[in-house]
C-alpha positions in Angstrom: 2.8 15.6 -17.7 2.9 11.8 -17.4 5.5 10.5 -15.0 7.0 8.3 -17.7 8.0 11.4 -19.7 9.1 13.5 -16.7 12.8 14.1 -16.6 14.7 12.2 -13.9 18.0 13.1 -12.3 20.5 10.4 -11.4 23.1 12.2 -9.3 25.0 14.3 -11.8 22.9 13.6 -15.0 19.3 14.2 -16.0 17.5 11.7 -18.2 14.9 13.3 -20.6 12.4 10.6 -19.6 12.1 7.5 -17.4 12.4 4.9 -20.1 15.5 2.8 -19.8 16.8 0.1 -22.1 17.8 -2.8 -19.9 21.0 -4.6 -20.6 20.4 -7.6 -23.0 23.1 -9.9 -24.2 23.3 -9.7 -28.0 26.0 -12.4 -28.5 27.3 -10.4 -31.5 30.8 -9.2 -30.6 34.0 -10.4 -32.1 35.7 -13.2 -30.2 38.1 -10.7 -28.7 35.2 -8.6 -27.3 35.3 -5.9 -29.9 32.1 -4.2 -31.1 30.7 -5.0 -34.6 28.5 -3.1 -37.0 25.5 -4.7 -35.4 26.1 -2.8 -32.2 26.2 0.6 -33.9 22.8 -0.1 -35.5 21.2 -1.7 -32.5 21.9 0.9 -29.9 21.6 4.0 -32.0 18.2 2.9 -33.3 16.9 2.8 -29.7 18.4 6.2 -29.1 16.6 7.6 -32.1 13.4 6.0 -30.7 13.8 8.4 -27.7 14.8 6.0 -25.0 16.1 8.1 -22.1 18.9 5.9 -20.9 20.5 3.0 -22.8 22.5 0.5 -20.9 24.8 -1.8 -22.9 24.7 -5.5 -22.6 26.7 -7.4 -20.0 30.3 -6.6 -20.8 33.1 -8.8 -19.6 35.6 -7.4 -17.2 37.9 -10.4 -17.8 37.8 -12.8 -20.8 37.1 -15.9 -18.7 34.2 -14.1 -17.1 32.1 -13.8 -20.3 28.8 -15.5 -20.6 29.9 -16.4 -24.2 32.8 -15.7 -26.4 30.6 -13.3 -28.4 30.1 -10.9 -25.4 31.4 -7.4 -25.5 34.6 -6.9 -23.5 36.1 -4.1 -21.4 39.2 -5.9 -20.1 41.6 -4.2 -22.4 42.3 -0.6 -23.4 41.8 -1.7 -27.0 38.1 -1.9 -26.3 37.8 1.8 -25.5 37.7 3.1 -29.1 34.8 1.0 -30.2 32.8 1.6 -27.1 33.4 5.3 -27.4 32.0 5.2 -30.9 28.9 3.5 -29.6 28.5 6.2 -27.0 28.8 8.9 -29.6 26.2 7.3 -31.8 23.7 7.1 -28.9 24.3 10.6 -27.6 23.7 12.0 -31.0 20.0 11.4 -30.4 19.8 12.7 -26.9 20.1 9.4 -25.0 22.2 9.0 -21.8 24.5 6.0 -22.0 25.4 3.3 -19.5 27.3 0.0 -19.5 26.9 -3.1 -17.4 30.1 -4.5 -16.0 29.9 -8.2 -15.7 31.5 -11.5 -14.7 29.6 -14.6 -15.5 31.1 -16.9 -12.8 29.8 -20.5 -13.1 27.5 -19.6 -16.0 30.5 -18.7 -18.3 30.5 -20.8 -21.4 33.9 -19.8 -22.7 36.7 -22.3 -23.3 39.0 -23.1 -20.4 38.7 -22.8 -16.7 35.8 -20.9 -15.2 35.5 -19.6 -11.6 32.8 -19.3 -8.9 32.5 -18.9 -5.1 32.1 -22.7 -4.8 32.8 -25.6 -7.1 29.2 -26.3 -8.0 27.9 -26.4 -11.6 24.7 -24.5 -12.5 23.4 -27.7 -14.1 24.5 -30.7 -16.0 24.8 -28.6 -19.1 27.4 -26.4 -17.6 31.1 -27.0 -16.6 32.0 -27.3 -12.9 33.8 -24.1 -11.9 36.9 -23.8 -9.9 36.4 -22.4 -6.4 38.0 -19.0 -6.2 40.9 -18.3 -3.9 41.1 -14.9 -2.2 43.8 -14.0 -4.7 41.3 -14.8 -7.5 38.7 -12.6 -5.8 41.0 -9.7 -5.5 42.0 -10.1 -9.2 38.3 -9.8 -10.1 37.7 -6.8 -7.9 40.6 -5.0 -9.6 39.2 -6.0 -13.0 36.0 -4.2 -12.1 38.0 -1.1 -11.1 40.0 -1.1 -14.3 36.8 -1.6 -16.3 35.3 1.4 -14.6 38.3 3.5 -15.6 37.9 2.4 -19.3 34.2 3.1 -19.2 34.9 6.7 -18.1 37.4 7.1 -20.9 34.8 5.8 -23.4 32.4 8.5 -22.2 29.6 6.6 -20.6 27.3 8.5 -18.3 26.2 5.6 -16.0 27.8 2.4 -14.7 25.9 -0.7 -13.7 27.4 -3.5 -11.8 25.9 -6.9 -12.7 24.9 -8.6 -9.4 22.0 -10.6 -10.8 20.9 -13.7 -12.7 23.2 -16.2 -11.2 26.4 -14.6 -12.5 29.5 -14.2 -10.2 28.4 -11.6 -7.8 24.9 -13.0 -7.3 26.5 -16.5 -6.8 28.4 -14.9 -3.8 25.3 -13.3 -2.5 23.2 -16.5 -2.4 23.6 -19.2 0.2 22.3 -21.6 -2.5 25.5 -21.2 -4.5 28.0 -19.9 -1.9 29.2 -22.7 0.4 32.4 -21.0 1.4 33.8 -21.3 4.9 36.0 -18.1 4.8 35.2 -14.4 5.1 33.3 -14.5 1.8 30.8 -17.1 2.8 28.3 -17.8 5.5 26.6 -14.7 7.0 24.8 -12.0 5.0 27.7 -9.7 5.6 30.3 -12.2 4.4 28.3 -13.1 1.3 27.9 -9.4 0.5 31.7 -8.7 1.0 32.7 -9.1 -2.6 30.0 -6.7 -3.8 31.0 -4.3 -1.1 34.6 -4.4 -2.3 33.6 -4.1 -6.0 31.5 -1.1 -5.2 34.3 0.5 -3.2 36.8 -0.2 -5.9 34.6 1.2 -8.7 33.6 4.3 -6.6 37.3 5.0 -6.1 37.7 5.8 -9.8 34.1 6.6 -10.8 32.1 9.6 -9.5 29.1 9.4 -11.8 25.8 7.6 -11.3 26.3 4.0 -10.1 23.6 1.3 -10.4 23.6 -2.3 -9.3 21.4 -5.0 -10.9 20.2 -7.6 -8.5 18.1 -10.8 -8.5 15.9 -10.1 -5.5 14.5 -13.6 -5.3 16.1 -17.0 -6.0 12.9 -19.0 -6.0 14.7 -21.6 -4.0 14.3 -22.8 -0.3 18.0 -22.2 0.4 18.3 -19.1 -1.6 17.9 -15.3 -1.0 14.7 -13.5 -0.6 13.4 -9.9 -0.9 14.2 -9.4 2.8 17.9 -10.2 2.1 18.0 -7.6 -0.6 16.4 -4.9 1.5 19.4 -5.4 3.8 21.9 -5.5 0.9 20.3 -2.4 -0.7 20.7 -0.5 2.6 24.4 -1.3 2.5 24.6 -0.3 -1.1 23.0 3.0 -0.4 25.6 3.7 2.4 28.3 3.0 -0.2 27.0 5.5 -2.7 24.9 3.4 -5.1 22.3 5.6 -6.7 19.7 3.1 -7.9 19.1 -0.7 -7.7 17.8 -2.3 -10.9 15.6 -5.1 -9.6 15.2 -8.4 -11.4 14.8 -11.9 -10.0 15.8 -15.5 -10.7 18.6 -17.1 -12.7 20.7 -18.1 -9.7 19.6 -21.7 -9.6 17.3 -23.6 -12.0 13.8 -22.8 -10.8 10.2 -22.8 -12.0 9.1 -19.2 -12.0 5.5 -18.0 -12.4 5.9 -15.3 -15.0 3.2 -12.7 -15.7 3.1 -9.0 -16.6 4.9 -6.9 -14.0 5.8 -10.0 -11.9 9.0 -8.4 -10.6 7.6 -5.0 -9.8 6.7 -5.9 -6.1 10.4 -6.6 -5.5 11.4 -3.2 -6.8 8.7 -1.6 -4.7 9.8 -3.4 -1.5 13.4 -2.4 -2.0 12.5 1.2 -2.8 10.6 1.7 0.4 12.4 -0.8 2.6 15.9 0.5 1.8 14.9 4.1 1.0 16.8 3.8 -2.3 15.5 4.5 -5.8 14.8 1.4 -7.9 14.2 0.4 -11.5 11.4 -2.0 -12.3 11.8 -4.6 -15.0 10.0 -7.8 -16.1 7.3 -8.0 -18.7 6.5 -4.3 -18.7 5.1 -3.8 -22.2 2.6 -0.9 -22.3 2.7 2.8 -21.5 -0.3 2.5 -19.1 1.4 -0.3 -17.2 4.6 1.8 -16.9 2.7 4.8 -15.9 0.9 2.9 -13.1 4.2 1.8 -11.6 5.5 5.3 -11.5 2.3 7.1 -10.4 1.9 4.7 -7.5 5.5 5.2 -6.4 6.4 1.6 -6.9 9.7 2.4 -8.7 11.6 5.4 -10.2 12.6 4.2 -13.6 11.1 1.7 -16.1 13.6 -0.8 -17.5 12.4 -2.3 -20.8 13.9 -5.3 -22.5 12.3 -7.6 -25.1 9.6 -5.1 -26.0 12.4 -2.8 -27.2 13.6 -5.6 -29.4 10.2 -5.8 -31.0 9.7 -2.0 -31.2 12.8 0.3 -31.1 10.3 3.2 -31.2 8.3 2.1 -28.1 8.9 5.4 -26.3 7.5 7.4 -29.2 4.4 5.2 -29.4 4.1 5.4 -25.6 4.2 9.2 -25.7 1.4 9.3 -28.2 -0.7 7.0 -26.1 -0.1 9.2 -23.0 -0.8 12.4 -24.9 2.8 13.7 -24.7 4.4 15.8 -27.4 7.6 13.9 -27.9 9.3 14.5 -31.2 11.2 11.9 -33.2 14.4 12.9 -34.9 13.8 15.5 -37.6 14.4 12.9 -40.3 11.4 10.9 -39.2 8.9 13.7 -38.4 6.9 13.0 -41.6 6.2 9.5 -40.3 4.6 10.8 -37.1 
C-alpha cells in the first residue's frame, strides 16, 4: 500500500488516508460569521472526493479578530448549529473534520479597532493596531477556550490553533513584530507565552487531537527561523499538541522564492528536531510528490490547498495514479 492511502491515527481518531484539506479562507460567510449555502457545497464536495481530514478555514474567536467580515465565526453559541450541519455533511462521506481557531491580529481588516502585540502596521495598506494590554491578552486566551468548547459541541474531530501567516499568535512569536517589554516580549520563552497559555486553555476543555499551524520562517533578518520553531515545537509537544502543520511566511512583507515543495524542509526539520509529527504544505500538487514526502519520512500528513480548489476529487485521481483501490461514493461509481 502507498503511504498516502495508509490510515493514520491522530491520538483518538483514525484518518482513512493522509490527505488533508488545509484551511483556506473563503470569505463567504455572512457578516455575523454564520455559514452560508456555499460552505455546505464546498466542504461536502471535498469529503465526497475522499479527503481524509478536512479543516475548516480560519474561524474567528472574536469578531474584531477576523481577517475580513466575511470570515466564519465561532465567538457565539449561535454559530454552533451551522457548524454542526457542516460537520454532518462532511462525515456523511467518511471524512474526519477539523476547524482552525484564529485571531487575525494586525492583519484584521474589519471595521473599528484592531489589536496586536505591538502598535506596528503590517504595511501602509493596513491599519495601525492598538498594542494589547495584559487584560486584552487574557480576553483572547479565554476566547480561544470558549471557541474550543463550541467546536466540541459542533462535533469536530480535530482542533487547529492558527499560529501562522502573521496573524495574532505568530505576531507574538516573532521578534520582527513583537517589540514588547513585558512578560510577553523579548526572549523566546516570553514570545511563546501567549501560545503556551492558549494551548493550556484549549487543552483544559478539549481532549481530542490538537494541531498548531506555524510559519516556521519569516524570511526577514530580525524574524524567526526554523531553529526557533524546533524549540517552540518541543514546548508544544510537552503541552500535548499532536501535530504541527508547517507553513512559512506572512509575518512581514517579504520576497519568497516559491517552488514545488518549498516548505517541506521546514516540516522535515521540525519532525525530526522536535520529535513531533508534522504536516507538510506548500505547492504539493501530485500524488508522486506527496508519496515521496511520506516515504522518505519528511512529514506525516500531506496538507493540500489550492490544488483541492482546482480538483475536489484529487484524492481519487491520486489513488488511481498510485494503483490504490479507493472507491468514490456509490452515486459516482459509474464515472470511475
